[in-house]
C-alpha atoms as an extended CHARMM CRD file, in Angstrom:
* protein
*
       147  EXT
         1         1  MET       CA             -3.6620000000       14.7770000000        1.1300000000  PROA      1               0.0000000000
         2         2  ARG       CA             -6.6820000000       14.8210000000       -1.3610000000  PROA      2               0.0000000000
         3         3  SER       CA             -4.9480000000       17.8920000000       -3.3510000000  PROA      3               0.0000000000
         4         4  LEU       CA             -2.1020000000       15.5960000000       -3.8100000000  PROA      4               0.0000000000
         5         5  LEU       CA             -3.4480000000       12.2510000000       -5.0690000000  PROA      5               0.0000000000
         6         6  TYR       CA             -5.9870000000       14.1110000000       -7.4280000000  PROA      6               0.0000000000
         7         7  GLY       CA             -2.8420000000       15.8650000000       -8.6020000000  PROA      7               0.0000000000
         8         8  ALA       CA             -0.6250000000       12.6510000000       -9.3280000000  PROA      8               0.0000000000
         9         9  VAL       CA             -4.1180000000       11.3020000000      -10.7780000000  PROA      9               0.0000000000
        10        10  ASP       CA             -4.2420000000       14.4790000000      -13.6630000000  PROA      10              0.0000000000
        11        11  LEU       CA             -0.5880000000       14.2710000000      -13.7020000000  PROA      11              0.0000000000
        12        12  LEU       CA             -0.8670000000       10.9580000000      -14.7780000000  PROA      12              0.0000000000
        13        13  ALA       CA             -4.0440000000       11.7350000000      -17.3170000000  PROA      13              0.0000000000
        14        14  ARG       CA             -1.7020000000       14.2030000000      -18.9300000000  PROA      14              0.0000000000
        15        15  ILE       CA              1.1570000000       12.0910000000      -19.4020000000  PROA      15              0.0000000000
        16        16  HSD       CA             -1.3500000000        9.6640000000      -20.8790000000  PROA      16              0.0000000000
        17        17  ASP       CA             -2.9440000000       11.7680000000      -23.1300000000  PROA      17              0.0000000000
        18        18  TRP       CA              0.5440000000       13.0790000000      -24.0800000000  PROA      18              0.0000000000
        19        19  ILE       CA              2.4090000000        9.4370000000      -24.9800000000  PROA      19              0.0000000000
        20        20  SER       CA             -1.2200000000        8.8000000000      -26.8300000000  PROA      20              0.0000000000
        21        21  SER       CA             -0.4530000000       11.9920000000      -28.8840000000  PROA      21              0.0000000000
        22        22  LEU       CA              3.2500000000       10.7160000000      -29.7830000000  PROA      22              0.0000000000
        23        23  ASN       CA              2.0890000000        7.3530000000      -30.9540000000  PROA      23              0.0000000000
        24        24  ASP       CA             -0.3580000000        9.1630000000      -33.0320000000  PROA      24              0.0000000000
        25        25  SER       CA              2.2850000000       11.0230000000      -34.5300000000  PROA      25              0.0000000000
        26        26  VAL       CA              4.3510000000        8.4730000000      -35.7130000000  PROA      26              0.0000000000
        27        27  GLU       CA              4.4220000000        6.1190000000      -38.3980000000  PROA      27              0.0000000000
        28        28  HSD       CA              3.9170000000        3.2100000000      -37.0140000000  PROA      28              0.0000000000
        29        29  SER       CA              1.8710000000        3.0480000000      -34.0890000000  PROA      29              0.0000000000
        30        30  PHE       CA              1.7710000000        1.0250000000      -31.0690000000  PROA      30              0.0000000000
        31        31  SER       CA             -1.0220000000       -1.3500000000      -29.6570000000  PROA      31              0.0000000000
        32        32  ASP       CA             -2.0960000000       -0.2690000000      -26.0670000000  PROA      32              0.0000000000
        33        33  LYS       CA             -0.4960000000       -3.8910000000      -25.0430000000  PROA      33              0.0000000000
        34        34  GLU       CA              2.8150000000       -2.7190000000      -26.3040000000  PROA      34              0.0000000000
        35        35  LEU       CA              2.4280000000        0.8130000000      -25.2620000000  PROA      35              0.0000000000
        36        36  HSD       CA              2.1420000000       -0.2870000000      -21.4360000000  PROA      36              0.0000000000
        37        37  PHE       CA              4.8420000000       -2.8810000000      -22.1990000000  PROA      37              0.0000000000
        38        38  LEU       CA              7.3740000000        0.0220000000      -23.0660000000  PROA      38              0.0000000000
        39        39  VAL       CA              6.1980000000        2.7870000000      -20.7050000000  PROA      39              0.0000000000
        40        40  ILE       CA              5.7510000000        0.9700000000      -17.9050000000  PROA      40              0.0000000000
        41        41  GLY       CA              9.6590000000       -0.7660000000      -18.2570000000  PROA      41              0.0000000000
        42        42  LEU       CA             10.5880000000        2.5140000000      -18.9220000000  PROA      42              0.0000000000
        43        43  MET       CA              9.3100000000        3.6700000000      -15.9020000000  PROA      43              0.0000000000
        44        44  GLY       CA             10.2630000000        0.8980000000      -13.5330000000  PROA      44              0.0000000000
        45        45  LEU       CA             13.7410000000        1.5960000000      -15.0910000000  PROA      45              0.0000000000
        46        46  LEU       CA             13.8540000000        4.7950000000      -14.3690000000  PROA      46              0.0000000000
        47        47  LEU       CA             12.4350000000        4.3780000000      -10.8860000000  PROA      47              0.0000000000
        48        48  ILE       CA             15.3920000000        1.5970000000      -10.4780000000  PROA      48              0.0000000000
        49        49  PHE       CA             18.2480000000        4.4170000000      -11.4360000000  PROA      49              0.0000000000
        50        50  ILE       CA             16.4430000000        6.8330000000       -8.5360000000  PROA      50              0.0000000000
        51        51  ILE       CA             15.4560000000        4.5860000000       -5.9080000000  PROA      51              0.0000000000
        52        52  TYR       CA             18.6300000000        2.1780000000       -5.7460000000  PROA      52              0.0000000000
        53        53  PRO       CA             20.8420000000        4.9590000000       -5.1030000000  PROA      53              0.0000000000
        54        54  LEU       CA             18.2520000000        6.7160000000       -2.5910000000  PROA      54              0.0000000000
        55        55  PHE       CA             17.9420000000        3.4930000000       -0.2970000000  PROA      55              0.0000000000
        56        56  ARG       CA             21.5070000000        2.3880000000       -0.7870000000  PROA      56              0.0000000000
        57        57  ARG       CA             22.6930000000        5.7200000000        1.3100000000  PROA      57              0.0000000000
        58        58  LEU       CA             19.5280000000        5.3580000000        3.9020000000  PROA      58              0.0000000000
        59        59  ALA       CA             20.9100000000        1.9930000000        4.5180000000  PROA      59              0.0000000000
        60        60  ARG       CA             24.2940000000        3.3680000000        4.9420000000  PROA      60              0.0000000000
        61        61  LYS       CA             23.5300000000        6.4170000000        7.1760000000  PROA      61              0.0000000000
        62        62  ASN       CA             21.6260000000        3.5050000000        9.0340000000  PROA      62              0.0000000000
        63        63  HSD       CA             17.7520000000        4.8310000000        8.1600000000  PROA      63              0.0000000000
        64        64  VAL       CA             16.2830000000        1.2940000000        7.6080000000  PROA      64              0.0000000000
        65        65  MET       CA             13.1050000000        2.4620000000        9.1190000000  PROA      65              0.0000000000
        66        66  VAL       CA             12.9710000000        5.4640000000        6.1240000000  PROA      66              0.0000000000
        67        67  ILE       CA             13.0170000000        2.8410000000        3.9780000000  PROA      67              0.0000000000
        68        68  SER       CA             10.5330000000        0.0690000000        5.4260000000  PROA      68              0.0000000000
        69        69  TRP       CA              8.3650000000        3.1930000000        5.3850000000  PROA      69              0.0000000000
        70        70  ILE       CA              8.6480000000        4.2070000000        2.0980000000  PROA      70              0.0000000000
        71        71  TYR       CA              8.1150000000        0.2080000000        1.1800000000  PROA      71              0.0000000000
        72        72  VAL       CA              4.8790000000        0.1510000000        3.3810000000  PROA      72              0.0000000000
        73        73  PHE       CA              3.3080000000        3.2170000000        1.9830000000  PROA      73              0.0000000000
        74        74  THR       CA              3.7520000000        2.3090000000       -1.4510000000  PROA      74              0.0000000000
        75        75  LEU       CA              2.0110000000       -0.9250000000       -0.7400000000  PROA      75              0.0000000000
        76        76  ILE       CA             -0.5660000000        0.8720000000        1.3330000000  PROA      76              0.0000000000
        77        77  LEU       CA             -1.1200000000        2.9930000000       -1.9620000000  PROA      77              0.0000000000
        78        78  VAL       CA             -1.5120000000       -0.2340000000       -4.3800000000  PROA      78              0.0000000000
        79        79  ILE       CA             -3.7210000000       -1.9810000000       -1.7640000000  PROA      79              0.0000000000
        80        80  THR       CA             -5.9580000000        0.8600000000       -1.0090000000  PROA      80              0.0000000000
        81        81  PHE       CA             -6.6340000000        1.6920000000       -4.7240000000  PROA      81              0.0000000000
        82        82  ALA       CA             -6.6410000000       -2.1980000000       -5.2450000000  PROA      82              0.0000000000
        83        83  ILE       CA             -9.5400000000       -2.1630000000       -2.1600000000  PROA      83              0.0000000000
        84        84  GLU       CA            -11.8980000000        0.2900000000       -3.9140000000  PROA      84              0.0000000000
        85        85  ILE       CA            -11.4940000000       -1.0160000000       -7.7570000000  PROA      85              0.0000000000
        86        86  GLY       CA            -12.3640000000       -4.5630000000       -5.9810000000  PROA      86              0.0000000000
        87        87  GLN       CA            -15.4340000000       -2.8460000000       -4.4320000000  PROA      87              0.0000000000
        88        88  ARG       CA            -16.2950000000       -1.0060000000       -7.5990000000  PROA      88              0.0000000000
        89        89  LEU       CA            -16.2240000000       -4.6090000000       -9.5730000000  PROA      89              0.0000000000
        90        90  THR       CA            -17.6660000000       -7.0320000000       -7.0480000000  PROA      90              0.0000000000
        91        91  GLY       CA            -20.6410000000       -4.7590000000       -6.1830000000  PROA      91              0.0000000000
        92        92  THR       CA            -19.6910000000       -5.3720000000       -2.1440000000  PROA      92              0.0000000000
        93        93  GLY       CA            -18.7620000000       -1.1740000000       -1.6490000000  PROA      93              0.0000000000
        94        94  SER       CA            -19.2440000000        2.0920000000       -3.2800000000  PROA      94              0.0000000000
        95        95  MET       CA            -15.6350000000        2.9490000000       -5.0510000000  PROA      95              0.0000000000
        96        96  GLU       CA            -14.9220000000        6.4090000000       -3.6920000000  PROA      96              0.0000000000
        97        97  PHE       CA            -11.7720000000        8.3090000000       -3.6490000000  PROA      97              0.0000000000
        98        98  ALA       CA            -12.4310000000        9.7590000000        0.1280000000  PROA      98              0.0000000000
        99        99  ASP       CA            -11.9840000000        6.0200000000        1.2320000000  PROA      99              0.0000000000
       100       100  ILE       CA             -8.6320000000        6.2310000000       -0.3910000000  PROA      100             0.0000000000
       101       101  VAL       CA             -7.6380000000        9.3690000000        1.1160000000  PROA      101             0.0000000000
       102       102  PHE       CA             -8.5570000000        8.3410000000        5.0900000000  PROA      102             0.0000000000
       103       103  GLY       CA             -7.3360000000        5.0380000000        4.4820000000  PROA      103             0.0000000000
       104       104  ILE       CA             -3.5140000000        6.8010000000        3.4280000000  PROA      104             0.0000000000
       105       105  GLY       CA             -4.2810000000        9.1010000000        6.1680000000  PROA      105             0.0000000000
       106       106  GLY       CA             -5.0000000000        6.5700000000        9.0020000000  PROA      106             0.0000000000
       107       107  PHE       CA             -1.4330000000        5.0100000000        8.0570000000  PROA      107             0.0000000000
       108       108  VAL       CA              0.1650000000        8.3490000000        8.0000000000  PROA      108             0.0000000000
       109       109  PHE       CA             -1.4980000000        9.3390000000       11.4690000000  PROA      109             0.0000000000
       110       110  LEU       CA             -0.7060000000        6.1850000000       13.0910000000  PROA      110             0.0000000000
       111       111  PHE       CA              2.8150000000        5.9440000000       11.7590000000  PROA      111             0.0000000000
       112       112  ALA       CA              3.4080000000        9.1130000000       13.4400000000  PROA      112             0.0000000000
       113       113  VAL       CA              2.3220000000        7.9620000000       16.8220000000  PROA      113             0.0000000000
       114       114  PHE       CA              4.5350000000        5.1480000000       16.5460000000  PROA      114             0.0000000000
       115       115  ALA       CA              7.3990000000        7.3120000000       15.5660000000  PROA      115             0.0000000000
       116       116  LEU       CA              6.8870000000        9.5360000000       18.5680000000  PROA      116             0.0000000000
       117       117  LEU       CA              6.2770000000        5.9500000000       21.0200000000  PROA      117             0.0000000000
       118       118  ARG       CA              9.4930000000        4.9950000000       19.3840000000  PROA      118             0.0000000000
       119       119  ALA       CA             11.5170000000        8.0880000000       19.9360000000  PROA      119             0.0000000000
       120       120  ILE       CA             10.3680000000        8.3010000000       23.5300000000  PROA      120             0.0000000000
       121       121  VAL       CA             10.9920000000        4.9960000000       24.1120000000  PROA      121             0.0000000000
       122       122  SER       CA             14.6280000000        5.3480000000       22.8200000000  PROA      122             0.0000000000
       123       123  THR       CA             15.4700000000        8.8790000000       24.3190000000  PROA      123             0.0000000000
       124       124  ILE       CA             14.5050000000        7.1380000000       27.9240000000  PROA      124             0.0000000000
       125       125  ALA       CA             16.9360000000        3.9350000000       26.7210000000  PROA      125             0.0000000000
       126       126  ASP       CA             19.8630000000        6.4270000000       26.0360000000  PROA      126             0.0000000000
       127       127  LEU       CA             19.3320000000        8.4900000000       29.3540000000  PROA      127             0.0000000000
       128       128  ILE       CA             19.4010000000        5.1210000000       31.2980000000  PROA      128             0.0000000000
       129       129  ARG       CA             22.1950000000        3.6370000000       29.4010000000  PROA      129             0.0000000000
       130       130  ILE       CA             24.2210000000        7.1520000000       29.6760000000  PROA      130             0.0000000000
       131       131  ARG       CA             23.6680000000        7.1200000000       33.4740000000  PROA      131             0.0000000000
       132       132  LYS       CA             24.6540000000        3.6830000000       33.9650000000  PROA      132             0.0000000000
       133       133  ASN       CA             27.9780000000        4.4570000000       31.9600000000  PROA      133             0.0000000000
       134       134  THR       CA             28.3510000000        7.4890000000       34.0600000000  PROA      134             0.0000000000
       135       135  ARG       CA             28.5360000000        5.6550000000       37.4030000000  PROA      135             0.0000000000
       136       136  LYS       CA             30.5740000000        3.1160000000       36.1040000000  PROA      136             0.0000000000
       137       137  GLU       CA             32.9030000000        5.7090000000       35.4380000000  PROA      137             0.0000000000
       138       138  ASN       CA             32.5680000000        7.5870000000       38.0520000000  PROA      138             0.0000000000
       139       139  PRO       CA             31.8740000000        5.6480000000       41.2830000000  PROA      139             0.0000000000
       140       140  PRO       CA             30.5500000000        7.4230000000       44.3710000000  PROA      140             0.0000000000
       141       141  CYS       CA             32.8630000000        8.2590000000       47.0080000000  PROA      141             0.0000000000
       142       142  GLY       CA             33.5000000000        5.8150000000       49.8770000000  PROA      142             0.0000000000
       143       143  ASN       CA             33.0590000000        2.7630000000       47.4220000000  PROA      143             0.0000000000
       144       144  SER       CA             36.4310000000        3.0010000000       45.8620000000  PROA      144             0.0000000000
       145       145  SER       CA             38.8940000000        0.2600000000       45.8680000000  PROA      145             0.0000000000
       146       146  ASP       CA             41.8950000000        2.5580000000       46.8290000000  PROA      146             0.0000000000
       147       147  ALA       CA             40.6540000000        2.3050000000       50.6440000000  PROA      147             0.0000000000
């Protein structure tokens, strides 16, 4: 998890440097605010074009839990980064990347436990439902209404 997050940060730094060099090479240089407006706006639109069809397909296949997980995971990322930045700015704690990794790891682990328990309960409920339906279709001998 740590290497994944460091990789994402490194990728963002490289993209930032590339965009800055593009901005420096054109005749009209955009201000920092204008660059944020353009880049974040374009990135958001690109993500809509990717996420919307994905979520529609997942919803059609009744995978609402997957959609929920993606949404909550994204929120957890934002919240953990915000907490660490807030600790740095307010001096209420130390800003550590390891805290972010452990927080996200805690969510992934606890969700895995939840998913396992949910699968077990769902399987038991399905088995009970199947057994109940089998009994209705094939009543035991002696309880037949033909007698």
